[in-house]
Steps between C-alpha positions, in 0.01 A plus 500: 500500500180315422504201272199393297531121487329278246494144378408324179589524133378688198243289319375739234743406227272602214411847623766674290347356184171688541493833310394810693376691197124535456428328832266637764642564845492167686325484837616285788304430817694526823331297773607645834460284812571618851528369853263554795567845640633654179369854461334481160461878501864536394468271198352752251796732560739207457328410172536858376871501585554170320317627192704822503825306500383261229374780276785457246355158417186504285303263721170562676481364853164402645528461875275236653459536877505152651558614859137469607394193706233440235686467171353604167476268202804675350704386801384138503472422128777297330804713430546599135837600350383863530459464878798581719482447874646727768481376857581741780606276787548610859856376539783392273493149361780258598674484157563875501829662589506725809476812281230388257182706470329245277542212261351383174435147377369333187337174398453503125286803417377531858695762690482629855688752710525511879561828682618505860295763680707498819812597308318758289354662812842502668630734227244773551611844615377858482612508135415140411144378543382139509261523199775652287755234597238228455418629151868505406546140608184403310631665182839334543351154546247540216793584273672180614183300434508617138876490441625226728788502742754663268338842498700704748664825396770731634261793548132565564224281630657175383821531698573176679586686819325814617649773714303746713533752218326262258197494730440874507170589337659742253759254370500180294233615257648280229543127463868523414459231234623518140237560233518142378390367841217751528382383158537140612267573794240633258540199273479259792178668618361477145601133478306431818195685365504298178532169686219595740281601209552164333424316825172685554390455137578126503 
């Protein structure tokens, strides 16, 4: 079994108060950082897998590649509430349990996820490919970044513990979350867009 470990607390207490009706689809930027030696060629496939799994949520994801030695302005500019950070690190971080594939953390509206590449790569097989597993972990952690630590489910992508069957490319095509939490994700994304808009205008 593979445990997705995370830390932090839900900070978006007002997200549920924002109506979804008559709102455009919110867009979030996902800044993806890597480590020296990471094959960036696999990232587009991982992004596609993450988007596929998050399709039930009406959120647009804009992936910002921050793996290059020379970072773009989008990677170095101050982080807005609409910017989420995903860091693919070479090895697991010390706070993680022995089975964790990643962890998520928050500081106010700033949120970041860390994905342990060594453990992701260790799960590959002839039916499970690294980009697919990487994309699944990304989608899982992005969901945590929007919902907080209490967002595990009994089925689907948001299970707290994954089995080998959960990692097959044809399975886990749903989040496994109740409708109210999917709607909360949309509202939280919208809340972040509105705050970012006010910050840029002021």
